[in-house]
GUMIDO-557323 format. One record per residue (C-alpha): residue number from 1; x negated, y negated, z. Coordinates in nm, 3 decimals. Each point is the difference from the previous one (the first is absolute). Example, Ala and Ser with C-alpha at 12.3 -4.5 7.8 and 13.67 -1.06 7.14 Angstrom:
2
<node><k>1</k><x>-1.230</x><y>0.450</y><z>0.780</z></node>
<node><k>2</k><x>-0.137</x><y>-0.344</y><z>-0.066</z></node>
END
This chain:
336
<node><k>1</k><x>0.012</x><y>-0.009</y><z>-0.017</z></node>
<node><k>2</k><x>-0.144</x><y>-0.318</y><z>-0.098</z></node>
<node><k>3</k><x>-0.083</x><y>-0.291</y><z>0.280</z></node>
<node><k>4</k><x>0.302</x><y>-0.193</y><z>-0.192</z></node>
<node><k>5</k><x>0.224</x><y>0.287</y><z>0.075</z></node>
<node><k>6</k><x>-0.044</x><y>-0.039</y><z>0.380</z></node>
<node><k>7</k><x>0.312</x><y>-0.235</y><z>0.069</z></node>
<node><k>8</k><x>0.233</x><y>0.206</y><z>-0.244</z></node>
<node><k>9</k><x>0.136</x><y>0.310</y><z>-0.086</z></node>
<node><k>10</k><x>-0.170</x><y>0.073</y><z>-0.319</z></node>
<node><k>11</k><x>-0.008</x><y>0.350</y><z>-0.176</z></node>
<node><k>12</k><x>-0.289</x><y>0.113</y><z>-0.238</z></node>
<node><k>13</k><x>0.248</x><y>-0.097</y><z>-0.298</z></node>
<node><k>14</k><x>-0.026</x><y>-0.312</y><z>0.129</z></node>
<node><k>15</k><x>0.379</x><y>-0.047</y><z>0.087</z></node>
<node><k>16</k><x>0.053</x><y>-0.217</y><z>0.353</z></node>
<node><k>17</k><x>0.287</x><y>0.073</y><z>0.212</z></node>
<node><k>18</k><x>0.156</x><y>-0.335</y><z>0.129</z></node>
<node><k>19</k><x>0.347</x><y>0.140</y><z>0.044</z></node>
<node><k>20</k><x>0.086</x><y>0.238</y><z>0.293</z></node>
<node><k>21</k><x>0.253</x><y>0.249</y><z>0.050</z></node>
<node><k>22</k><x>0.098</x><y>0.078</y><z>0.343</z></node>
<node><k>23</k><x>0.252</x><y>0.259</y><z>0.082</z></node>
<node><k>24</k><x>0.145</x><y>-0.079</y><z>0.348</z></node>
<node><k>25</k><x>0.234</x><y>0.361</y><z>0.010</z></node>
<node><k>26</k><x>0.036</x><y>0.300</y><z>-0.157</z></node>
<node><k>27</k><x>0.339</x><y>0.051</y><z>0.071</z></node>
<node><k>28</k><x>0.290</x><y>-0.158</y><z>-0.197</z></node>
<node><k>29</k><x>0.393</x><y>-0.012</y><z>0.035</z></node>
<node><k>30</k><x>0.040</x><y>0.124</y><z>-0.354</z></node>
<node><k>31</k><x>-0.049</x><y>0.310</y><z>-0.150</z></node>
<node><k>32</k><x>-0.091</x><y>-0.053</y><z>-0.358</z></node>
<node><k>33</k><x>-0.002</x><y>0.244</y><z>-0.246</z></node>
<node><k>34</k><x>-0.358</x><y>-0.050</y><z>-0.178</z></node>
<node><k>35</k><x>-0.177</x><y>-0.080</y><z>0.341</z></node>
<node><k>36</k><x>0.143</x><y>0.299</y><z>0.259</z></node>
<node><k>37</k><x>0.233</x><y>0.269</y><z>0.048</z></node>
<node><k>38</k><x>0.337</x><y>-0.034</y><z>0.200</z></node>
<node><k>39</k><x>-0.094</x><y>0.110</y><z>0.319</z></node>
<node><k>40</k><x>-0.283</x><y>-0.230</y><z>0.048</z></node>
<node><k>41</k><x>-0.369</x><y>0.026</y><z>0.035</z></node>
<node><k>42</k><x>-0.220</x><y>0.105</y><z>0.315</z></node>
<node><k>43</k><x>-0.036</x><y>-0.345</y><z>0.119</z></node>
<node><k>44</k><x>-0.352</x><y>-0.123</y><z>0.189</z></node>
<node><k>45</k><x>0.010</x><y>0.023</y><z>0.327</z></node>
<node><k>46</k><x>-0.018</x><y>-0.328</y><z>0.208</z></node>
<node><k>47</k><x>-0.346</x><y>0.008</y><z>0.151</z></node>
<node><k>48</k><x>-0.137</x><y>0.073</y><z>-0.371</z></node>
<node><k>49</k><x>0.158</x><y>-0.360</y><z>-0.124</z></node>
<node><k>50</k><x>-0.185</x><y>-0.316</y><z>0.015</z></node>
<node><k>51</k><x>0.097</x><y>-0.187</y><z>0.271</z></node>
<node><k>52</k><x>0.134</x><y>-0.387</y><z>-0.094</z></node>
<node><k>53</k><x>-0.333</x><y>-0.111</y><z>0.148</z></node>
<node><k>54</k><x>-0.235</x><y>0.218</y><z>-0.215</z></node>
<node><k>55</k><x>0.204</x><y>-0.089</y><z>-0.314</z></node>
<node><k>56</k><x>-0.059</x><y>-0.362</y><z>0.080</z></node>
<node><k>57</k><x>-0.357</x><y>0.056</y><z>0.081</z></node>
<node><k>58</k><x>-0.045</x><y>0.172</y><z>-0.348</z></node>
<node><k>59</k><x>0.175</x><y>-0.239</y><z>-0.161</z></node>
<node><k>60</k><x>-0.221</x><y>-0.265</y><z>0.157</z></node>
<node><k>61</k><x>-0.356</x><y>0.145</y><z>-0.110</z></node>
<node><k>62</k><x>0.172</x><y>0.085</y><z>-0.374</z></node>
<node><k>63</k><x>0.048</x><y>-0.385</y><z>-0.012</z></node>
<node><k>64</k><x>-0.266</x><y>-0.162</y><z>0.216</z></node>
<node><k>65</k><x>-0.296</x><y>0.246</y><z>-0.111</z></node>
<node><k>66</k><x>0.121</x><y>0.190</y><z>-0.322</z></node>
<node><k>67</k><x>0.167</x><y>-0.260</y><z>-0.260</z></node>
<node><k>68</k><x>0.362</x><y>0.125</y><z>0.046</z></node>
<node><k>69</k><x>0.234</x><y>-0.280</y><z>-0.130</z></node>
<node><k>70</k><x>0.308</x><y>0.231</y><z>0.021</z></node>
<node><k>71</k><x>0.193</x><y>0.222</y><z>0.199</z></node>
<node><k>72</k><x>0.336</x><y>0.166</y><z>-0.093</z></node>
<node><k>73</k><x>0.130</x><y>0.166</y><z>0.282</z></node>
<node><k>74</k><x>0.149</x><y>0.351</y><z>-0.100</z></node>
<node><k>75</k><x>0.123</x><y>0.371</y><z>0.137</z></node>
<node><k>76</k><x>0.177</x><y>0.219</y><z>-0.002</z></node>
<node><k>77</k><x>0.251</x><y>-0.281</y><z>0.082</z></node>
<node><k>78</k><x>-0.178</x><y>-0.277</y><z>0.179</z></node>
<node><k>79</k><x>0.305</x><y>-0.143</y><z>0.144</z></node>
<node><k>80</k><x>0.014</x><y>0.277</y><z>0.244</z></node>
<node><k>81</k><x>-0.343</x><y>-0.128</y><z>0.179</z></node>
<node><k>82</k><x>0.118</x><y>-0.169</y><z>0.325</z></node>
<node><k>83</k><x>-0.270</x><y>-0.204</y><z>-0.012</z></node>
<node><k>84</k><x>0.004</x><y>-0.139</y><z>-0.377</z></node>
<node><k>85</k><x>0.108</x><y>-0.362</y><z>0.078</z></node>
<node><k>86</k><x>-0.318</x><y>-0.071</y><z>0.268</z></node>
<node><k>87</k><x>-0.226</x><y>0.172</y><z>-0.278</z></node>
<node><k>88</k><x>0.126</x><y>-0.237</y><z>-0.239</z></node>
<node><k>89</k><x>-0.035</x><y>-0.266</y><z>0.213</z></node>
<node><k>90</k><x>-0.356</x><y>0.068</y><z>0.116</z></node>
<node><k>91</k><x>-0.116</x><y>0.056</y><z>-0.354</z></node>
<node><k>92</k><x>0.110</x><y>-0.348</y><z>-0.090</z></node>
<node><k>93</k><x>-0.186</x><y>-0.116</y><z>0.311</z></node>
<node><k>94</k><x>-0.366</x><y>0.078</y><z>-0.181</z></node>
<node><k>95</k><x>-0.235</x><y>-0.190</y><z>-0.189</z></node>
<node><k>96</k><x>0.006</x><y>-0.018</y><z>-0.324</z></node>
<node><k>97</k><x>0.371</x><y>0.109</y><z>0.006</z></node>
<node><k>98</k><x>0.072</x><y>0.278</y><z>-0.201</z></node>
<node><k>99</k><x>0.339</x><y>-0.002</y><z>-0.282</z></node>
<node><k>100</k><x>0.226</x><y>0.285</y><z>0.176</z></node>
<node><k>101</k><x>0.265</x><y>0.202</y><z>-0.106</z></node>
<node><k>102</k><x>0.243</x><y>0.308</y><z>0.075</z></node>
<node><k>103</k><x>0.080</x><y>0.301</y><z>-0.188</z></node>
<node><k>104</k><x>0.338</x><y>0.085</y><z>0.113</z></node>
<node><k>105</k><x>0.324</x><y>0.192</y><z>-0.075</z></node>
<node><k>106</k><x>0.187</x><y>-0.279</y><z>0.100</z></node>
<node><k>107</k><x>0.235</x><y>0.146</y><z>0.254</z></node>
<node><k>108</k><x>-0.101</x><y>-0.167</y><z>0.278</z></node>
<node><k>109</k><x>-0.076</x><y>-0.352</y><z>-0.169</z></node>
<node><k>110</k><x>0.341</x><y>-0.166</y><z>0.099</z></node>
<node><k>111</k><x>-0.088</x><y>-0.020</y><z>0.343</z></node>
<node><k>112</k><x>-0.369</x><y>-0.045</y><z>-0.012</z></node>
<node><k>113</k><x>-0.061</x><y>-0.253</y><z>-0.292</z></node>
<node><k>114</k><x>-0.002</x><y>-0.324</y><z>0.169</z></node>
<node><k>115</k><x>-0.229</x><y>0.133</y><z>0.277</z></node>
<node><k>116</k><x>-0.262</x><y>0.125</y><z>-0.268</z></node>
<node><k>117</k><x>0.017</x><y>-0.312</y><z>-0.133</z></node>
<node><k>118</k><x>-0.050</x><y>-0.230</y><z>0.267</z></node>
<node><k>119</k><x>-0.284</x><y>0.227</y><z>0.135</z></node>
<node><k>120</k><x>-0.202</x><y>-0.041</y><z>-0.334</z></node>
<node><k>121</k><x>0.103</x><y>0.252</y><z>-0.249</z></node>
<node><k>122</k><x>-0.023</x><y>-0.111</y><z>-0.396</z></node>
<node><k>123</k><x>0.244</x><y>0.201</y><z>-0.144</z></node>
<node><k>124</k><x>0.150</x><y>0.323</y><z>-0.037</z></node>
<node><k>125</k><x>-0.001</x><y>0.315</y><z>-0.247</z></node>
<node><k>126</k><x>0.371</x><y>0.182</y><z>-0.006</z></node>
<node><k>127</k><x>0.052</x><y>0.341</y><z>-0.161</z></node>
<node><k>128</k><x>0.328</x><y>0.053</y><z>-0.131</z></node>
<node><k>129</k><x>0.023</x><y>0.260</y><z>-0.264</z></node>
<node><k>130</k><x>0.382</x><y>-0.029</y><z>-0.115</z></node>
<node><k>131</k><x>0.279</x><y>-0.231</y><z>0.029</z></node>
<node><k>132</k><x>0.244</x><y>0.243</y><z>0.042</z></node>
<node><k>133</k><x>0.028</x><y>0.110</y><z>0.351</z></node>
<node><k>134</k><x>0.109</x><y>0.383</y><z>-0.078</z></node>
<node><k>135</k><x>-0.322</x><y>0.041</y><z>-0.188</z></node>
<node><k>136</k><x>-0.188</x><y>-0.158</y><z>0.286</z></node>
<node><k>137</k><x>0.177</x><y>0.235</y><z>0.235</z></node>
<node><k>138</k><x>-0.162</x><y>0.315</y><z>-0.255</z></node>
<node><k>139</k><x>-0.356</x><y>-0.183</y><z>0.027</z></node>
<node><k>140</k><x>-0.048</x><y>-0.040</y><z>0.320</z></node>
<node><k>141</k><x>0.246</x><y>0.195</y><z>0.185</z></node>
<node><k>142</k><x>0.126</x><y>-0.272</y><z>0.164</z></node>
<node><k>143</k><x>0.318</x><y>-0.195</y><z>0.001</z></node>
<node><k>144</k><x>-0.167</x><y>-0.396</y><z>0.038</z></node>
<node><k>145</k><x>-0.010</x><y>-0.143</y><z>-0.306</z></node>
<node><k>146</k><x>0.208</x><y>-0.323</y><z>0.133</z></node>
<node><k>147</k><x>-0.249</x><y>0.001</y><z>0.265</z></node>
<node><k>148</k><x>-0.275</x><y>-0.061</y><z>-0.287</z></node>
<node><k>149</k><x>0.188</x><y>-0.271</y><z>-0.191</z></node>
<node><k>150</k><x>0.042</x><y>-0.209</y><z>0.305</z></node>
<node><k>151</k><x>-0.384</x><y>0.031</y><z>0.088</z></node>
<node><k>152</k><x>-0.085</x><y>-0.125</y><z>-0.324</z></node>
<node><k>153</k><x>0.215</x><y>-0.252</y><z>0.060</z></node>
<node><k>154</k><x>-0.092</x><y>-0.088</y><z>0.322</z></node>
<node><k>155</k><x>-0.358</x><y>-0.020</y><z>-0.116</z></node>
<node><k>156</k><x>0.086</x><y>-0.288</y><z>-0.301</z></node>
<node><k>157</k><x>0.170</x><y>-0.200</y><z>0.270</z></node>
<node><k>158</k><x>-0.256</x><y>0.053</y><z>0.243</z></node>
<node><k>159</k><x>-0.275</x><y>-0.117</y><z>-0.246</z></node>
<node><k>160</k><x>-0.198</x><y>0.312</y><z>-0.061</z></node>
<node><k>161</k><x>-0.020</x><y>-0.072</y><z>-0.385</z></node>
<node><k>162</k><x>-0.087</x><y>0.119</y><z>-0.227</z></node>
<node><k>163</k><x>0.244</x><y>0.250</y><z>0.105</z></node>
<node><k>164</k><x>-0.102</x><y>0.289</y><z>-0.230</z></node>
<node><k>165</k><x>0.172</x><y>0.333</y><z>-0.040</z></node>
<node><k>166</k><x>-0.159</x><y>0.330</y><z>-0.071</z></node>
<node><k>167</k><x>0.174</x><y>0.292</y><z>-0.204</z></node>
<node><k>168</k><x>-0.093</x><y>0.312</y><z>-0.073</z></node>
<node><k>169</k><x>0.218</x><y>0.196</y><z>-0.277</z></node>
<node><k>170</k><x>0.058</x><y>0.353</y><z>0.016</z></node>
<node><k>171</k><x>0.121</x><y>0.175</y><z>-0.275</z></node>
<node><k>172</k><x>0.371</x><y>0.147</y><z>0.006</z></node>
<node><k>173</k><x>0.061</x><y>-0.263</y><z>0.322</z></node>
<node><k>174</k><x>-0.041</x><y>-0.363</y><z>-0.098</z></node>
<node><k>175</k><x>-0.246</x><y>0.014</y><z>-0.302</z></node>
<node><k>176</k><x>0.316</x><y>-0.187</y><z>-0.202</z></node>
<node><k>177</k><x>-0.009</x><y>-0.297</y><z>0.227</z></node>
<node><k>178</k><x>-0.296</x><y>-0.210</y><z>-0.117</z></node>
<node><k>179</k><x>0.182</x><y>-0.253</y><z>-0.181</z></node>
<node><k>180</k><x>0.269</x><y>-0.031</y><z>0.293</z></node>
<node><k>181</k><x>-0.284</x><y>-0.029</y><z>0.252</z></node>
<node><k>182</k><x>-0.145</x><y>-0.299</y><z>-0.217</z></node>
<node><k>183</k><x>0.315</x><y>-0.188</y><z>-0.024</z></node>
<node><k>184</k><x>0.091</x><y>0.061</y><z>0.378</z></node>
<node><k>185</k><x>-0.334</x><y>-0.146</y><z>0.081</z></node>
<node><k>186</k><x>-0.038</x><y>-0.312</y><z>-0.238</z></node>
<node><k>187</k><x>0.360</x><y>-0.093</y><z>0.145</z></node>
<node><k>188</k><x>-0.139</x><y>0.025</y><z>0.369</z></node>
<node><k>189</k><x>-0.332</x><y>-0.138</y><z>-0.052</z></node>
<node><k>190</k><x>-0.190</x><y>0.333</y><z>0.059</z></node>
<node><k>191</k><x>-0.313</x><y>0.076</y><z>-0.199</z></node>
<node><k>192</k><x>0.048</x><y>0.384</y><z>-0.093</z></node>
<node><k>193</k><x>-0.316</x><y>0.265</y><z>-0.041</z></node>
<node><k>194</k><x>0.082</x><y>0.342</y><z>-0.088</z></node>
<node><k>195</k><x>-0.217</x><y>0.219</y><z>0.101</z></node>
<node><k>196</k><x>-0.078</x><y>0.339</y><z>-0.166</z></node>
<node><k>197</k><x>0.044</x><y>0.313</y><z>0.223</z></node>
<node><k>198</k><x>-0.308</x><y>0.097</y><z>0.153</z></node>
<node><k>199</k><x>-0.093</x><y>0.320</y><z>0.153</z></node>
<node><k>200</k><x>0.040</x><y>-0.102</y><z>0.376</z></node>
<node><k>201</k><x>0.254</x><y>0.247</y><z>0.072</z></node>
<node><k>202</k><x>-0.021</x><y>0.241</y><z>0.309</z></node>
<node><k>203</k><x>0.125</x><y>0.267</y><z>-0.202</z></node>
<node><k>204</k><x>-0.265</x><y>-0.039</y><z>-0.258</z></node>
<node><k>205</k><x>0.311</x><y>0.018</y><z>-0.260</z></node>
<node><k>206</k><x>-0.092</x><y>-0.248</y><z>-0.253</z></node>
<node><k>207</k><x>-0.063</x><y>0.105</y><z>-0.359</z></node>
<node><k>208</k><x>-0.139</x><y>-0.240</y><z>-0.214</z></node>
<node><k>209</k><x>0.183</x><y>0.111</y><z>-0.294</z></node>
<node><k>210</k><x>0.309</x><y>-0.075</y><z>0.181</z></node>
<node><k>211</k><x>-0.042</x><y>-0.398</y><z>0.099</z></node>
<node><k>212</k><x>0.158</x><y>-0.264</y><z>-0.179</z></node>
<node><k>213</k><x>-0.333</x><y>-0.199</y><z>-0.133</z></node>
<node><k>214</k><x>-0.071</x><y>-0.407</y><z>-0.014</z></node>
<node><k>215</k><x>0.064</x><y>0.058</y><z>-0.373</z></node>
<node><k>216</k><x>0.373</x><y>0.190</y><z>0.058</z></node>
<node><k>217</k><x>0.046</x><y>-0.327</y><z>0.222</z></node>
<node><k>218</k><x>-0.084</x><y>-0.312</y><z>-0.218</z></node>
<node><k>219</k><x>0.176</x><y>0.223</y><z>-0.296</z></node>
<node><k>220</k><x>0.304</x><y>-0.036</y><z>0.154</z></node>
<node><k>221</k><x>-0.056</x><y>-0.335</y><z>0.161</z></node>
<node><k>222</k><x>-0.029</x><y>-0.157</y><z>-0.366</z></node>
<node><k>223</k><x>0.345</x><y>0.163</y><z>-0.067</z></node>
<node><k>224</k><x>0.172</x><y>-0.307</y><z>0.197</z></node>
<node><k>225</k><x>-0.327</x><y>-0.243</y><z>0.014</z></node>
<node><k>226</k><x>-0.294</x><y>-0.151</y><z>-0.152</z></node>
<node><k>227</k><x>-0.299</x><y>0.060</y><z>0.215</z></node>
<node><k>228</k><x>-0.317</x><y>-0.203</y><z>-0.146</z></node>
<node><k>229</k><x>-0.336</x><y>0.118</y><z>0.186</z></node>
<node><k>230</k><x>-0.133</x><y>-0.257</y><z>0.244</z></node>
<node><k>231</k><x>-0.387</x><y>0.110</y><z>-0.082</z></node>
<node><k>232</k><x>-0.289</x><y>0.132</y><z>0.195</z></node>
<node><k>233</k><x>-0.115</x><y>-0.300</y><z>0.128</z></node>
<node><k>234</k><x>0.309</x><y>-0.051</y><z>0.199</z></node>
<node><k>235</k><x>-0.038</x><y>0.354</y><z>0.102</z></node>
<node><k>236</k><x>-0.307</x><y>-0.020</y><z>0.164</z></node>
<node><k>237</k><x>-0.050</x><y>0.309</y><z>0.244</z></node>
<node><k>238</k><x>0.374</x><y>0.028</y><z>0.064</z></node>
<node><k>239</k><x>0.138</x><y>0.363</y><z>-0.045</z></node>
<node><k>240</k><x>0.316</x><y>-0.115</y><z>-0.158</z></node>
<node><k>241</k><x>-0.015</x><y>-0.082</y><z>-0.390</z></node>
<node><k>242</k><x>0.252</x><y>-0.274</y><z>-0.056</z></node>
<node><k>243</k><x>0.240</x><y>-0.145</y><z>-0.278</z></node>
<node><k>244</k><x>0.195</x><y>-0.329</y><z>-0.028</z></node>
<node><k>245</k><x>0.348</x><y>0.082</y><z>-0.041</z></node>
<node><k>246</k><x>0.219</x><y>-0.201</y><z>-0.278</z></node>
<node><k>247</k><x>-0.248</x><y>-0.303</y><z>-0.029</z></node>
<node><k>248</k><x>-0.038</x><y>-0.050</y><z>0.402</z></node>
<node><k>249</k><x>-0.024</x><y>-0.075</y><z>0.277</z></node>
<node><k>250</k><x>0.073</x><y>0.357</y><z>0.130</z></node>
<node><k>251</k><x>-0.283</x><y>0.292</y><z>-0.032</z></node>
<node><k>252</k><x>0.046</x><y>0.384</y><z>0.000</z></node>
<node><k>253</k><x>-0.283</x><y>0.232</y><z>0.122</z></node>
<node><k>254</k><x>-0.091</x><y>0.346</y><z>-0.077</z></node>
<node><k>255</k><x>-0.244</x><y>0.181</y><z>0.188</z></node>
<node><k>256</k><x>-0.167</x><y>0.312</y><z>-0.186</z></node>
<node><k>257</k><x>-0.186</x><y>0.119</y><z>0.235</z></node>
<node><k>258</k><x>0.057</x><y>0.344</y><z>-0.167</z></node>
<node><k>259</k><x>-0.004</x><y>-0.055</y><z>-0.408</z></node>
<node><k>260</k><x>-0.229</x><y>-0.357</y><z>0.009</z></node>
<node><k>261</k><x>-0.218</x><y>0.029</y><z>0.305</z></node>
<node><k>262</k><x>-0.139</x><y>-0.349</y><z>0.143</z></node>
<node><k>263</k><x>-0.283</x><y>0.155</y><z>0.211</z></node>
<node><k>264</k><x>-0.272</x><y>-0.192</y><z>-0.160</z></node>
<node><k>265</k><x>0.124</x><y>-0.301</y><z>0.123</z></node>
<node><k>266</k><x>0.110</x><y>0.128</y><z>0.353</z></node>
<node><k>267</k><x>-0.053</x><y>-0.247</y><z>0.293</z></node>
<node><k>268</k><x>0.154</x><y>0.175</y><z>0.261</z></node>
<node><k>269</k><x>-0.093</x><y>0.193</y><z>0.335</z></node>
<node><k>270</k><x>0.256</x><y>0.183</y><z>0.243</z></node>
<node><k>271</k><x>-0.017</x><y>0.064</y><z>0.343</z></node>
<node><k>272</k><x>0.254</x><y>0.304</y><z>0.102</z></node>
<node><k>273</k><x>0.191</x><y>-0.028</y><z>0.317</z></node>
<node><k>274</k><x>-0.201</x><y>0.231</y><z>0.188</z></node>
<node><k>275</k><x>-0.310</x><y>-0.197</y><z>-0.072</z></node>
<node><k>276</k><x>-0.179</x><y>0.166</y><z>-0.317</z></node>
<node><k>277</k><x>-0.158</x><y>-0.214</y><z>-0.273</z></node>
<node><k>278</k><x>0.135</x><y>0.138</y><z>-0.370</z></node>
<node><k>279</k><x>-0.144</x><y>-0.136</y><z>-0.304</z></node>
<node><k>280</k><x>0.276</x><y>0.066</y><z>-0.217</z></node>
<node><k>281</k><x>0.381</x><y>0.166</y><z>0.033</z></node>
<node><k>282</k><x>-0.123</x><y>0.290</y><z>-0.195</z></node>
<node><k>283</k><x>-0.357</x><y>0.032</y><z>0.202</z></node>
<node><k>284</k><x>-0.024</x><y>0.359</y><z>0.146</z></node>
<node><k>285</k><x>-0.239</x><y>-0.122</y><z>0.315</z></node>
<node><k>286</k><x>0.055</x><y>-0.284</y><z>0.279</z></node>
<node><k>287</k><x>-0.284</x><y>-0.142</y><z>0.174</z></node>
<node><k>288</k><x>0.095</x><y>-0.033</y><z>0.396</z></node>
<node><k>289</k><x>0.018</x><y>-0.345</y><z>0.166</z></node>
<node><k>290</k><x>0.216</x><y>0.055</y><z>0.280</z></node>
<node><k>291</k><x>-0.290</x><y>0.252</y><z>0.167</z></node>
<node><k>292</k><x>-0.214</x><y>-0.306</y><z>-0.031</z></node>
<node><k>293</k><x>0.192</x><y>-0.246</y><z>0.163</z></node>
<node><k>294</k><x>0.078</x><y>0.225</y><z>0.314</z></node>
<node><k>295</k><x>-0.312</x><y>0.085</y><z>0.054</z></node>
<node><k>296</k><x>-0.091</x><y>-0.362</y><z>0.047</z></node>
<node><k>297</k><x>-0.167</x><y>-0.070</y><z>-0.318</z></node>
<node><k>298</k><x>-0.072</x><y>-0.381</y><z>-0.059</z></node>
<node><k>299</k><x>0.169</x><y>-0.145</y><z>-0.315</z></node>
<node><k>300</k><x>-0.360</x><y>-0.026</y><z>-0.189</z></node>
<node><k>301</k><x>0.011</x><y>0.414</y><z>0.063</z></node>
<node><k>302</k><x>0.329</x><y>0.025</y><z>-0.147</z></node>
<node><k>303</k><x>0.007</x><y>-0.269</y><z>-0.272</z></node>
<node><k>304</k><x>-0.336</x><y>0.249</y><z>-0.111</z></node>
<node><k>305</k><x>0.173</x><y>0.343</y><z>0.002</z></node>
<node><k>306</k><x>0.301</x><y>-0.204</y><z>-0.259</z></node>
<node><k>307</k><x>-0.276</x><y>-0.178</y><z>-0.195</z></node>
<node><k>308</k><x>-0.150</x><y>0.407</y><z>-0.079</z></node>
<node><k>309</k><x>0.343</x><y>0.130</y><z>-0.068</z></node>
<node><k>310</k><x>0.095</x><y>-0.236</y><z>-0.239</z></node>
<node><k>311</k><x>-0.360</x><y>0.007</y><z>-0.137</z></node>
<node><k>312</k><x>0.088</x><y>0.359</y><z>-0.099</z></node>
<node><k>313</k><x>0.377</x><y>-0.047</y><z>-0.170</z></node>
<node><k>314</k><x>0.008</x><y>0.201</y><z>-0.320</z></node>
<node><k>315</k><x>0.085</x><y>-0.159</y><z>-0.356</z></node>
<node><k>316</k><x>0.373</x><y>0.081</y><z>0.012</z></node>
<node><k>317</k><x>0.300</x><y>0.251</y><z>0.070</z></node>
<node><k>318</k><x>-0.012</x><y>0.210</y><z>-0.330</z></node>
<node><k>319</k><x>0.367</x><y>0.031</y><z>0.048</z></node>
<node><k>320</k><x>0.006</x><y>0.135</y><z>-0.402</z></node>
<node><k>321</k><x>-0.307</x><y>0.226</y><z>0.043</z></node>
<node><k>322</k><x>0.115</x><y>0.376</y><z>-0.002</z></node>
<node><k>323</k><x>-0.299</x><y>0.049</y><z>0.338</z></node>
<node><k>324</k><x>0.197</x><y>-0.287</y><z>0.234</z></node>
<node><k>325</k><x>0.077</x><y>0.119</y><z>0.339</z></node>
<node><k>326</k><x>0.308</x><y>-0.135</y><z>0.146</z></node>
<node><k>327</k><x>-0.107</x><y>-0.152</y><z>0.347</z></node>
<node><k>328</k><x>0.155</x><y>0.204</y><z>0.328</z></node>
<node><k>329</k><x>0.115</x><y>-0.258</y><z>0.189</z></node>
<node><k>330</k><x>0.342</x><y>-0.175</y><z>-0.138</z></node>
<node><k>331</k><x>0.011</x><y>-0.343</y><z>-0.081</z></node>
<node><k>332</k><x>0.237</x><y>-0.071</y><z>0.341</z></node>
<node><k>333</k><x>-0.364</x><y>0.064</y><z>0.181</z></node>
<node><k>334</k><x>-0.226</x><y>-0.183</y><z>-0.191</z></node>
<node><k>335</k><x>0.214</x><y>-0.342</y><z>-0.120</z></node>
<node><k>336</k><x>0.115</x><y>-0.097</y><z>-0.335</z></node>
END
């Protein structure tokens, strides 16, 4: 590692991680078919989870010593974390202050949006795959569609904007809804992003040949909308390719993790709810920071361990490669 890389998270390919994804819990109040089985999963034991103080300390190290500029809180479902508002408030007090966002299923946003905004949260990403309540119930195995819509409205009213909506299309369930979802998002001033289904389900039931691709999504959208590419300069390291809808100002994004990998521009590092560093959602190895925290290691040592972990980041996920091995931890345990 070069001397210039001593205070950033750089890898051997020259990528610098400035975006930290923090999983606050592995638990979730939905049972989405593309994430976990109906009966749920074996949750992490409470002693295995990072405490609020440990999470804030690691964010502090990341921001002040490792060049992290953005923090995204994820889960599981992060709104299930009792100390969430306090964690956000303490992270907002750091110097330099990171940009902070939250990825959520939206169910608890109606009651928490104002408090999160007051604590310093900048914006939210809300998962919503369908406008049809009955399809929502089939996809999530829960009857909470109205709660998500009310949570989205509360986030917008609280100023957690731009409110981004993440949608996954599944064959035979909601793969016909892309144009309706975009029309709805434009009407309500949400930024819609479609995400190709990724192999992060606990059942390992994902099949490459059965997924709805970015190409499928764009073809469907173009039956009703004129889409103009935003361009690579605007995209930067963002995972979503974006298109201007009907001349603007609204935009729609597609995250083509499988068919159009964006690994070469990746700027993320991930912290799991039990204190492991993951260099990628699809990494097969983790680096333990929790043990260092609890053994009394100073900040400098934790930063060193983190830098070494990121230095060894692989070139890419290779989801289209026949030799690809699916991670042995589901998405709910490692953050979205």
